[in-house]
N, C-alpha and C positions, 0 to 999 in steps of 0.2 A: 831255418825253416820249420815250419812243423809237421808233424807225423801224419797220416793219410786220416787215421781214426780221428785225431783232434777234429782236424778239418771238416769231416762229415758230421761231425757233433755240432760244432758251430753251425754248418750249414742247415742243419735242420733246425736248430734254434731259431735261425734268423728267418728259414722259410714260414715257420709257424708264427712268428712275430708278424713277417708280411700276410700272412692270410689274416690273422686277428685285426690286423688295421684295416685292410680291405673288406671286413665285414662288419666295420664300424666300431670297432672297441677303440677308445680315445687314448691309451697309452698301454704301449707294450713294454715288458722289461725283458731284457736279453744279458747272459752274462757273458764273459770274454774275458780270458786271461786276468780272472779274479776282480774283474771290475764289472761295475753294474753299469749297462746303457740303458736309456729311457729312448723310446721311440713313441712319436705321435704321427697323427694322419699327416701333418705338415712337412714329415723326415720320409715318407714312402720313398721318393726320389733317392735319397741318400742308403735308405736300407736296400734299396734293389741295386745300388753302385755297390754297396757292400757284397750281396749276394754274387752280382757279378767277379769282384775281385776273388771271394772266396773260390769260384768255379776254377779260375786261372792257377790259383794256388794246390788246388787238388789237382789240376792236371799236370802242374809242376813236381808235385810229391810223388807222380808215377800212379795217380786215379786214371781210371777207366772213362773214356770220354762220353761213356752212357750214365756216369753220375752226374754230369754236367748238362743240365738243361739248355736247350735253344734258346738263345736270346730273342725276344720280341720286341716290337717297338710298341710302346704306350700308344693306345687307340683314343682319340679326342674326337667326340661328335661336332659336326660342324653345322650350324643351323643357318 
């Protein structure tokens, strides 16, 4: 498993990428383990899943539960 500092860095990068996609940037690049990952608007769900996975790893690595954001369900408008 990875150390807490590494996991928190990855989470910060993933959160920044998620934010960029949510505000309309078309492609976001994130580095993980020396590999480049590209996310597009279509990958928002995949990126959100990755953030949830990172939260679990942070808790398993002994991270404080206040470092892990509570999960919210995606809201979809109904017309």
